[in-house]
C-alpha positions in Angstrom: -30.0 -68.1 -36.7 -33.8 -68.7 -37.1 -33.2 -70.8 -40.4 -30.8 -72.5 -38.6 -33.4 -73.4 -35.1 -36.4 -73.4 -38.1 -34.6 -76.9 -39.5 -34.0 -78.2 -36.5 -37.6 -78.2 -35.8 -39.1 -79.5 -39.0 -36.0 -82.0 -39.8 -38.3 -85.1 -38.2 -41.5 -86.1 -39.0 -43.8 -86.1 -35.2 -44.6 -89.5 -33.8 -47.7 -90.4 -32.9 -48.1 -93.8 -30.5 -52.0 -94.7 -29.3 -51.0 -97.3 -26.1 -54.7 -98.9 -25.4 -55.7 -99.1 -21.9 -55.9 -102.5 -21.2 -54.9 -105.7 -22.8 -58.1 -106.6 -24.0 -58.6 -107.2 -27.5 -61.2 -104.8 -28.4 -59.1 -102.1 -26.6 -55.4 -103.3 -29.0 -57.6 -103.2 -32.0 -59.0 -99.3 -31.5 -55.4 -98.5 -30.6 -54.6 -99.7 -34.0 -57.5 -97.8 -35.6 -56.0 -94.5 -33.4 -53.3 -95.0 -35.2 -53.7 -95.9 -38.7 -56.6 -92.4 -38.2 -53.4 -90.7 -37.2 -51.4 -91.9 -39.8 -53.8 -91.2 -42.8 -54.4 -87.2 -41.7 -50.8 -86.3 -41.5 -50.5 -88.0 -44.9 -53.8 -86.5 -46.5 -54.5 -83.4 -44.3 -50.5 -81.3 -45.4 -50.0 -81.7 -41.6 -46.2 -81.1 -42.1 -47.4 -78.1 -44.2 -49.6 -76.5 -41.2 -46.2 -77.6 -39.3 -44.0 -76.2 -40.6 -46.3 -72.5 -40.7 -46.6 -72.8 -36.9 -43.2 -73.8 -36.7 -42.4 -70.6 -38.6 -44.6 -68.0 -36.4 -42.2 -70.2 -33.1 -39.0 -69.0 -34.2 -40.4 -65.7 -35.5 -42.7 -64.3 -32.6 -41.4 -67.3 -29.2 -45.3 -68.6 -30.2 -47.1 -70.6 -32.7 -50.5 -72.4 -32.8 -52.2 -75.1 -34.8 -55.8 -74.7 -34.9 -57.8 -78.1 -35.7 -61.4 -78.1 -36.6 -64.2 -79.6 -37.8 -66.3 -78.2 -40.9 -69.5 -79.8 -41.6 -70.3 -77.7 -44.4 -66.7 -78.5 -46.5 -66.4 -82.0 -48.7 -63.3 -84.0 -47.4 -61.0 -85.1 -50.1 -63.3 -88.1 -50.9 -67.0 -86.4 -51.2 -68.2 -87.2 -48.3 -69.7 -84.2 -46.2 -67.4 -82.6 -43.4 -64.2 -82.5 -42.9 -61.4 -82.1 -40.7 -59.4 -78.7 -41.0 -55.8 -77.3 -40.1 -54.8 -74.4 -40.0 -51.7 -72.3 -38.8 -52.8 -68.7 -37.6 -50.4 -66.3 -37.2 -49.9 -65.4 -33.5 -51.1 -61.6 -34.3 -54.3 -62.9 -34.4 -54.9 -65.3 -31.7 -56.6 -63.6 -28.5 -56.8 -64.7 -25.1 -58.5 -62.9 -22.1 -54.9 -63.8 -19.5 -51.7 -62.7 -20.6 -50.2 -64.0 -17.9 -51.2 -67.9 -18.1 -48.2 -69.2 -20.5 -50.9 -72.4 -21.4 -53.3 -72.3 -23.8 -55.7 -74.6 -22.4 -55.6 -73.1 -18.8 -57.6 -69.8 -21.0 -61.3 -69.6 -20.6 -62.0 -68.8 -24.5 -59.2 -68.0 -27.4 -60.6 -65.7 -30.2 -59.1 -66.3 -33.3 -59.9 -62.1 -35.3 -59.0 -62.1 -39.2 -60.6 -60.5 -42.1 -61.8 -62.0 -45.4 -64.0 -60.7 -48.7 -67.7 -60.7 -47.9 -68.4 -63.4 -50.1 -66.6 -65.7 -48.1 -68.3 -64.9 -44.9 -71.8 -65.6 -46.8 -70.6 -68.7 -48.4 -68.8 -70.2 -44.9 -71.5 -68.8 -42.5 -74.7 -67.9 -44.5 -74.9 -64.1 -43.4 -74.5 -60.7 -45.8 -72.5 -58.5 -44.2 -71.1 -55.0 -45.4 -67.2 -54.4 -46.1 -65.8 -52.5 -43.0 -63.7 -50.0 -45.0 -64.0 -47.1 -42.5 -61.0 -47.1 -40.0 -62.7 -45.9 -36.5 -61.8 -46.6 -32.6 -59.1 -46.4 -30.9 -55.6 -46.5 -32.3 -54.7 -50.0 -31.0 -57.9 -50.8 -33.5 -57.2 -48.6 -36.5 -53.5 -49.8 -36.0 -54.9 -53.6 -36.3 -57.0 -52.8 -39.3 -54.2 -51.3 -40.6 -52.4 -54.5 -40.6 -55.4 -56.6 -41.8 -55.2 -54.3 -44.7 -58.4 -51.9 -44.0 -57.2 -49.0 -45.3 -58.8 -45.2 -44.7 -58.1 -44.5 -48.4 -61.9 -46.1 -49.6 -60.7 -46.1 -53.3 -58.1 -48.3 -52.1 -59.7 -49.9 -49.4 -60.0 -54.1 -49.6 -63.3 -55.5 -49.6 -62.5 -56.8 -46.4 -64.8 -58.0 -43.2 -63.5 -58.3 -39.5 -64.6 -61.8 -38.1 -63.7 -63.3 -35.3 -63.9 -66.1 -33.7 -64.8 -67.2 -30.4 -64.0 -70.5 -28.9 -65.4 -71.0 -25.8 -64.1 -74.0 -23.1 -67.2 -75.6 -21.1 -68.1 -73.2 -18.1 -71.0 -72.1 -16.1 -72.5 -70.5 -19.3 -72.0 -73.5 -21.5 -71.9 -76.0 -20.0 -70.0 -78.1 -23.4 -68.5 -75.1 -24.3 -69.3 -73.2 -27.2 -67.5 -71.8 -30.8 -69.5 -68.2 -32.0 -68.8 -65.4 -34.9 -68.8 -62.1 -35.0 -68.6 -59.8 -38.3 -68.2 -56.3 -38.8 
């Protein structure tokens, strides 16, 4: 059943259209440029692979996410600094404050929690953090860390750092929005 639903949902590529605000020549040219950029991103950034992953999670769990962000520390395929990154995070690693709100756009912030090797954390954020090998805290914390591969057995423990990215929408405290990272 899931395979059939998955196949139906990914059978065709999405179509993007950019509509100009007015019939002015500059608006029409900007719309054409927007369509070209969208077409370039879809075909050069493996958007179909990300769409397949998020659709898979949607079929299995009932919800799927696509995370798109700008990373100034990476190089694009043409060698220019900065890269538009696409991910399809597992719904089990996305946290929101209000579970009764259906649309994620209505959430004040979103947390993307995951674990990395300490070297990856240092390369991405420039901070050295010791691996989290102790499974402490509430039972929910223990289950979450266990699901991430962080075990209590120190001899078999993965060298992982638990990282949470907080993506905050514009609000009184952060008028332009914010993104900050915590790790332990």
